[in-house]
C-alpha positions as CSV (number, residue, x, y, z in Angstrom):
1,M,-151.6,103.9,-12.4
2,I,-153.0,106.8,-10.5
3,R,-155.8,108.1,-12.8
4,H,-158.5,109.1,-10.4
5,D,-159.4,110.7,-7.1
6,L,-162.9,109.8,-5.9
7,H,-163.2,111.9,-2.8
8,L,-163.0,115.7,-3.1
9,H,-164.7,118.5,-1.1
10,T,-165.6,121.8,-2.6
11,T,-166.6,125.1,-1.0
12,L,-170.1,123.5,-0.7
13,S,-168.9,121.5,2.3
14,S,-169.0,123.4,5.6
15,C,-165.6,122.0,6.6
16,C,-163.9,123.4,3.5
17,R,-162.1,126.7,4.3
18,D,-160.4,127.1,1.0
19,P,-162.1,129.6,-1.4
20,A,-160.1,128.1,-4.2
21,A,-161.6,124.7,-3.8
22,T,-164.1,125.1,-6.6
23,P,-165.0,122.5,-9.2
24,A,-163.3,124.5,-12.0
25,N,-160.0,124.7,-10.1
26,Y,-160.0,121.1,-9.1
27,L,-160.6,120.1,-12.8
28,R,-157.7,122.3,-13.9
29,S,-155.4,120.8,-11.3
30,A,-156.6,117.3,-12.1
31,E,-155.7,117.8,-15.8
32,E,-152.3,119.0,-14.9
33,L,-151.7,115.9,-12.7
34,G,-152.8,113.6,-15.6
35,L,-155.9,112.3,-13.9
36,A,-158.7,111.0,-16.0
37,V,-161.5,111.0,-13.4
38,I,-162.4,112.9,-10.3
39,G,-165.4,112.6,-8.0
40,F,-166.9,115.4,-6.0
41,T,-168.2,114.3,-2.6
42,D,-169.5,117.2,-0.6
43,H,-171.1,116.4,2.8
44,L,-174.8,115.6,2.7
45,W,-177.6,114.8,5.0
46,D,-180.7,113.9,3.1
47,E,-183.6,116.0,4.7
48,T,-185.9,113.0,4.5
49,R,-183.7,111.1,7.0
50,P,-184.3,111.7,10.7
51,G,-181.8,112.7,13.3
52,V,-179.8,115.4,11.5
53,S,-177.2,117.3,13.4
54,E,-177.1,121.1,13.3
55,W,-173.8,120.9,11.4
56,Y,-175.3,118.8,8.7
57,R,-178.7,120.5,8.6
58,P,-177.8,123.1,5.9
59,Q,-176.0,120.5,3.8
60,N,-179.1,119.0,2.3
61,L,-179.8,117.6,-1.2
62,A,-180.7,121.0,-2.7
63,H,-177.5,122.5,-1.3
64,V,-175.2,119.7,-2.7
65,M,-177.0,119.8,-6.1
66,R,-175.8,123.3,-6.6
67,I,-172.4,121.9,-7.7
68,K,-174.0,121.0,-11.1
69,K,-174.2,124.7,-11.9
70,M,-170.6,125.2,-10.9
71,L,-169.2,122.7,-13.3
72,P,-167.5,123.9,-16.5
73,S,-169.2,122.8,-19.6
74,K,-166.1,121.2,-21.2
75,G,-163.0,119.5,-20.0
76,R,-160.7,116.6,-20.5
77,V,-161.2,115.1,-17.0
78,K,-164.4,113.1,-16.5
79,V,-166.5,114.2,-13.5
80,L,-168.4,111.8,-11.3
81,F,-171.0,113.5,-9.2
82,G,-171.1,112.0,-5.7
83,C,-171.6,112.9,-2.1
84,E,-170.3,111.9,1.4
85,S,-173.0,111.2,3.8
86,E,-172.8,109.8,7.4
87,Y,-173.4,106.7,9.4
88,C,-174.3,106.9,13.1
89,G,-175.0,103.3,14.1
90,N,-178.2,101.3,14.7
91,G,-179.3,101.9,11.1
92,K,-179.1,105.7,11.3
93,I,-177.7,106.8,8.0
94,G,-177.8,110.3,6.4
95,I,-179.0,109.3,2.9
96,G,-181.9,107.2,1.7
97,R,-182.2,105.2,-1.5
98,E,-184.2,107.9,-3.4
99,A,-181.6,110.6,-2.7
100,A,-178.8,108.2,-3.5
101,A,-180.2,107.7,-7.0
102,E,-179.5,111.3,-7.7
103,F,-175.8,110.7,-7.6
104,D,-173.2,108.7,-9.7
105,F,-171.9,107.3,-6.4
106,V,-172.3,107.6,-2.7
107,L,-169.5,107.4,-0.1
108,V,-170.3,106.9,3.6
109,P,-167.7,106.7,6.4
110,M,-168.0,104.6,9.6
111,S,-165.3,106.4,11.5
112,H,-166.1,110.1,11.9
113,L,-165.5,109.6,15.6
114,H,-164.8,113.3,16.2
115,M,-168.5,113.8,16.0
116,K,-169.1,113.1,19.7
117,E,-172.6,111.8,20.7
118,F,-173.6,112.0,17.0
119,V,-171.4,109.3,15.4
120,E,-169.5,108.3,18.5
121,P,-171.8,107.4,21.4
122,S,-171.1,108.5,25.0
123,W,-170.3,104.9,26.2
124,V,-167.1,104.9,24.2
125,R,-164.2,105.3,26.7
126,T,-161.2,103.1,25.7
127,P,-159.3,102.1,22.6
128,R,-161.0,98.7,22.8
129,D,-164.4,100.5,22.7
130,V,-163.3,102.5,19.6
131,A,-162.2,99.3,17.8
132,A,-165.4,97.5,18.7
133,L,-167.5,100.4,17.5
134,M,-165.8,100.6,14.2
135,V,-166.2,96.9,13.5
136,T,-169.9,97.1,14.4
137,Y,-170.5,100.2,12.2
138,F,-168.7,98.6,9.3
139,K,-170.8,95.5,9.4
140,E,-174.0,97.5,9.7
141,L,-173.0,100.0,7.0
142,V,-172.4,97.4,4.3
143,E,-176.0,96.2,4.6
144,F,-177.1,99.4,2.8
145,D,-176.9,98.1,-0.8
146,Y,-177.3,101.5,-2.4
147,I,-174.0,102.9,-1.1
148,T,-171.0,102.7,-3.4
149,G,-168.0,102.9,-1.1
150,I,-166.8,103.3,2.4
151,A,-164.7,106.4,3.0
152,H,-161.4,106.1,4.8
153,P,-162.3,102.7,6.5
154,F,-161.1,102.1,10.0
155,L,-159.3,105.4,10.2
156,P,-160.6,106.7,13.6
157,I,-160.9,110.4,13.0
158,G,-160.2,112.4,16.1
159,Y,-157.7,109.8,17.6
160,E,-153.9,109.8,17.5
161,N,-153.4,106.3,19.0
162,V,-154.4,104.6,15.8
163,N,-152.1,101.5,16.1
164,Q,-153.3,100.8,19.7
165,I,-157.0,101.0,18.5
166,L,-156.4,98.7,15.5
167,S,-154.6,96.2,17.7
168,Y,-158.0,95.3,19.2
169,I,-159.3,94.2,15.8
170,S,-158.3,90.7,14.8
171,K,-157.3,89.6,11.4
172,G,-160.4,87.4,11.4
173,E,-162.6,90.4,12.1
174,F,-161.0,92.4,9.3
175,E,-161.6,89.4,7.0
176,E,-165.2,89.2,8.0
177,C,-165.8,92.9,7.5
178,F,-164.1,93.1,4.1
179,G,-165.6,89.9,3.0
180,K,-169.1,91.4,3.5
181,A,-168.1,94.5,1.6
182,A,-166.8,92.3,-1.3
183,E,-170.1,90.3,-1.3
184,Q,-172.0,93.6,-1.6
185,R,-169.6,95.0,-4.2
186,I,-169.0,98.0,-2.0
187,S,-165.7,99.8,-2.8
188,I,-163.0,100.2,-0.2
189,E,-161.3,103.6,-0.1
190,I,-157.5,103.8,-0.1
191,S,-157.0,107.3,1.3
192,T,-154.0,109.5,1.6
193,G,-155.2,109.8,5.2
194,H,-154.2,106.2,5.8
195,F,-150.6,107.2,5.2
196,P,-149.3,110.1,7.5
197,S,-146.2,110.6,5.5
198,I,-148.4,111.6,2.5
199,N,-151.0,113.4,4.4
200,N,-149.0,115.6,6.8
201,G,-145.5,114.2,7.0
202,A,-145.7,113.2,10.6
203,E,-145.3,109.5,11.2
204,T,-145.3,108.5,14.9
205,H,-145.0,105.2,16.8
206,E,-148.8,105.3,17.1
207,F,-149.6,106.0,13.5
208,N,-147.2,105.4,10.6
209,D,-147.3,104.3,7.0
210,E,-147.2,100.6,7.9
211,T,-150.4,100.9,10.0
212,F,-152.9,100.3,7.3
213,L,-150.9,98.3,4.7
214,E,-151.7,95.0,6.3
215,M,-155.4,95.9,6.8
216,L,-155.8,96.9,3.1
217,S,-153.9,93.8,2.0
218,I,-156.5,91.7,3.8
219,A,-159.2,93.5,1.9
220,K,-157.4,92.7,-1.4
221,K,-157.1,89.0,-0.4
222,V,-160.9,88.7,0.1
223,D,-161.5,90.2,-3.3
224,C,-162.6,93.7,-2.4
225,R,-162.6,96.5,-5.0
226,F,-161.0,99.8,-4.3
227,H,-161.0,103.5,-5.2
228,L,-158.2,106.0,-4.4
229,A,-158.8,109.3,-2.7
230,T,-157.3,112.3,-1.0
231,D,-160.4,113.5,0.8
232,A,-159.1,116.9,-0.1
233,H,-160.7,119.9,1.6
234,E,-158.2,122.3,0.0
235,L,-157.3,122.6,-3.6
236,E,-153.6,122.0,-3.1
237,N,-154.3,118.6,-1.4
238,L,-155.4,117.1,-4.7
239,G,-151.7,116.8,-5.6
240,R,-151.2,114.2,-2.8
241,I,-153.0,111.6,-4.9
242,V,-149.9,110.8,-7.0
243,A,-148.1,109.6,-3.8
244,L,-150.5,106.7,-3.4
245,E,-149.0,104.9,-6.4
246,E,-146.2,103.3,-4.5
247,R,-148.6,102.0,-1.9
248,A,-151.1,100.8,-4.5
249,V,-148.3,98.9,-6.4
250,A,-147.1,97.3,-3.1
251,M,-150.6,96.0,-2.5
252,G,-151.0,94.7,-6.1
253,M,-154.1,96.9,-6.3
254,G,-153.8,97.6,-10.0
255,D,-156.3,94.8,-11.0
256,A,-158.8,95.6,-8.2
257,I,-160.2,99.1,-9.1
258,H,-163.9,99.4,-8.6
259,P,-165.9,99.0,-11.8
260,L,-167.4,102.5,-11.5
261,V,-163.9,103.9,-11.8
262,E,-162.8,101.5,-14.5
263,E,-165.8,102.3,-16.7
264,A,-165.3,106.1,-16.2
265,I,-161.7,105.9,-17.2
266,S,-162.3,103.7,-20.2
267,G,-165.4,105.7,-21.3
């Protein structure tokens, strides 16, 4: 079942510290793993969009476009050329429609909450605040009809008390959020980051492999489409993608792959 990984960072992303994380090496590893499709998603802030942070400033369109010159000319694995931009609330998004048209797909997260006072505003103080913020951001983000998918949805980056935070989001709120995504045909990412035993082997009472299964099952029930991802920032992390198969089967996700991925695999 696992034939793709649609969220990979190369050395073009400032948060990548692995010199081996090049397109050529990822493609070689993907072929060894039996993958048919991979998607590169280096971080991007479109320079035509206001409010860029200093971290994002050098990661502009021209910078991310450099990957096209780094790609091997031939290979068995199909490459989708994408990016991961940013959403900061109140309509502030790091990519516009014109820049988005330069890519095969665009991923945007709504939970990079480690970016204090850029993504996460200063009023956030409690787990309930974090939960409310993510729900608001999700609903706002799916209104951008030119994005393809939401990266690691509802995974509050920078927080360890994940179960506590998610307990403040009702089933009805999840249904509403994912229902809007389904209407807009926006793909929901199933990430290895959602499952700590895959990502780092450290399940805790506050974050374990059961944490996101129910949430993702709700997304399936409201007819969302999905893509699978490691969000790899190191070459070796690509191998984690095969461990998602058990979770995908448990969710009955096999018939719910996003058309972008289905077409790439069949083509």
